[in-house]
C-alpha positions as MATLAB code, in Angstrom:
seq = 'XXXXXXXXXXXXXXXXXXXXXXXXXXXXXXXXXXXXXXXXXXXXXXXXXXXXXXXXXXXXXXXXXXXXXXXXXXXXXXXXXXXXXXXXXXXXXXXXXXXXXXXXXXXXXXXXXXXXXXXXXXXXXXXXXXXXXXXXXXXXXXXXXXXXXXXXXXXXXXXXXXXXXXXXXXXXXXXXXXXXX';
ca = [
     -28.907  -53.720  131.370;
     -30.332  -55.303  128.030;
     -28.778  -58.270  126.783;
     -26.506  -56.841  124.425;
     -24.687  -55.130  126.953;
     -24.571  -58.130  129.584;
     -23.134  -59.999  126.601;
     -20.472  -57.061  125.999;
     -19.741  -57.100  129.610;
     -19.200  -60.890  129.856;
     -17.050  -60.682  126.521;
     -14.902  -58.086  128.348;
     -14.883  -59.418  131.582;
     -14.080  -63.143  130.088;
     -11.317  -61.665  127.663;
      -7.862  -62.886  128.551;
      -5.244  -60.019  128.534;
      -3.408  -60.007  125.680;
      -5.179  -62.287  123.781;
      -6.531  -60.183  120.503;
      -8.239  -62.878  118.392;
     -11.614  -61.768  118.686;
     -11.162  -58.206  119.105;
     -12.214  -55.962  116.073;
      -9.385  -53.305  115.599;
      -9.655  -49.363  114.607;
      -9.607  -48.436  111.286;
      -6.066  -47.123  110.922;
      -4.574  -44.328  108.624;
      -0.852  -44.799  107.447;
       0.758  -41.427  106.465;
       3.617  -41.121  103.799;
       6.897  -43.180  105.468;
       9.935  -41.082  105.505;
      12.593  -43.616  104.484;
      16.429  -43.487  103.687;
      18.148  -47.063  102.774;
      19.053  -47.446  106.285;
      16.541  -45.656  107.882;
      12.365  -45.839  107.944;
      10.108  -43.721  109.623;
       6.451  -44.740  109.725;
       3.140  -42.895  111.421;
      -0.051  -44.660  111.642;
      -2.821  -42.887  113.317;
      -6.117  -44.208  114.659;
      -9.210  -42.706  116.458;
     -11.264  -44.586  118.868;
     -14.595  -43.168  118.936;
     -16.928  -40.282  117.742;
     -17.049  -36.822  118.995;
     -18.167  -37.132  122.668;
     -15.921  -40.018  123.260;
     -12.866  -39.737  121.061;
      -9.507  -40.509  121.689;
      -7.086  -40.410  118.538;
      -3.911  -42.402  119.140;
      -0.709  -42.207  117.290;
       1.956  -45.047  116.461;
       5.623  -43.916  115.617;
       7.943  -46.622  114.398;
      11.602  -46.144  113.590;
      13.254  -48.868  111.633;
      16.902  -49.143  111.221;
      19.131  -51.645  109.216;
      22.162  -52.727  111.169;
      24.896  -54.579  109.494;
      24.714  -57.653  111.590;
      24.518  -60.631  109.569;
      21.899  -63.340  110.536;
      22.551  -66.555  108.678;
      21.734  -66.668  105.191;
      19.222  -63.949  105.300;
      21.512  -60.846  105.138;
      21.418  -57.526  107.354;
      18.887  -57.125  110.087;
      16.443  -54.527  110.723;
      15.743  -53.189  114.046;
      12.142  -51.607  114.980;
      11.101  -49.326  118.104;
       7.946  -48.522  118.654;
       5.600  -46.031  120.918;
       2.471  -44.858  120.874;
       0.450  -42.107  122.398;
      -2.680  -40.191  122.730;
      -3.440  -37.069  121.797;
      -3.753  -33.963  124.098;
      -5.487  -30.848  123.964;
      -2.949  -28.998  121.988;
      -2.482  -31.732  119.435;
       0.502  -32.938  120.920;
       0.951  -36.515  121.673;
       0.994  -37.427  125.328;
       2.849  -40.938  126.453;
       2.324  -40.571  129.822;
      -1.739  -40.627  130.422;
      -3.551  -43.374  131.362;
      -7.112  -43.194  129.465;
      -8.987  -45.359  131.710;
     -11.856  -46.496  129.767;
     -13.398  -49.492  128.276;
     -11.648  -49.520  124.663;
      -8.164  -50.604  126.050;
      -8.346  -54.393  124.645;
      -9.533  -52.631  121.275;
      -6.665  -50.020  121.395;
      -4.117  -52.538  121.968;
      -5.474  -55.143  119.530;
      -5.175  -52.060  117.191;
      -1.526  -51.406  118.107;
      -0.587  -55.335  117.795;
      -1.788  -55.483  114.335;
      -0.281  -52.003  113.126;
       3.122  -53.826  114.040;
       2.353  -57.127  112.664;
       1.460  -55.176  109.320;
       4.357  -53.353  109.251;
       6.725  -56.627  110.176;
       4.601  -58.451  106.941;
       4.971  -55.574  104.528;
       8.902  -55.425  105.642;
       9.206  -59.442  104.703;
       7.143  -58.605  101.654;
       9.917  -56.483  100.488;
      12.857  -58.968  101.330;
      13.635  -57.126  104.363;
      13.917  -59.294  107.747;
      12.847  -57.683  111.020;
      14.763  -59.032  113.877;
      14.181  -57.326  116.863;
      11.655  -54.845  118.334;
      12.163  -52.401  120.999;
       9.517  -50.776  123.144;
      10.550  -48.223  125.864;
       7.084  -48.203  128.001;
       6.653  -44.675  129.466;
       6.134  -44.330  133.274;
       3.652  -42.056  135.171;
       6.468  -41.996  138.230;
       9.463  -43.970  139.501;
       8.943  -47.504  139.764;
       5.418  -47.391  137.461;
       5.194  -50.797  135.450;
       1.708  -51.018  134.559;
       2.491  -50.227  130.854;
       5.291  -52.520  130.750;
       2.981  -55.433  132.268;
       0.672  -54.932  129.953;
       2.363  -54.610  127.006;
       4.273  -57.741  128.175;
       1.138  -59.449  128.449;
      -0.144  -58.516  124.945;
       3.731  -59.495  123.383;
       4.031  -62.864  124.855;
       0.063  -63.700  123.749;
       0.923  -62.354  120.093;
       4.643  -62.927  119.377;
       5.684  -65.452  117.166;
       6.466  -69.087  117.744;
      10.142  -68.750  118.815;
      10.600  -65.378  119.456;
      12.662  -64.173  122.536;
      11.782  -61.997  125.420;
      13.891  -59.884  126.929;
      12.798  -57.803  130.115;
      14.663  -56.307  132.671;
      14.165  -56.850  136.084;
      13.208  -52.736  136.553;
      10.695  -53.439  133.350;
      12.300  -50.453  131.782;
      12.185  -51.955  128.026;
      11.002  -54.679  126.156;
      12.994  -56.068  123.459;
      11.582  -58.830  121.656;
      13.760  -61.025  118.963;
      11.851  -62.404  116.127;
      12.422  -65.857  114.676;
      13.840  -65.905  111.195;
      10.490  -65.759  109.551;
       8.759  -63.492  111.847;
       4.906  -63.593  110.916;
];
């Protein structure tokens, strides 16, 4: 093993789960959103490598406006997030586990995409109040994704946010403070 490989291994082993501060993200492609006044859909794609070792990911967002007034900032927006990896027939699989050394970079990319979309809403004068994630499961009682997502969310959520996860870890609800990011 050469020095560069040892340095990468050390960084990988020392990387605290959820900390995205020193991880380069993958380039992303944002597709044209499908939007109405009350509902917005976004699709973002990214790829993890070359032809030999490549996984293609898609991140979907649905953001809808609710008539709930939140202090003096007007209506709130609620975001749901899901992402998956492309399968053999060009459909996206939300259950498969791609066990490779790219997990940290994939998660850092997804976190950055979420932050970018929240910032875009902030710039439009819209307040994203809640983010909902429904982690997929491979079998009954499978909480691997929920625990992983929780670690990333806790490390990257804005100060003043609230995190709700039921005992069965069936969903994750992040409630953002007034000024999100």
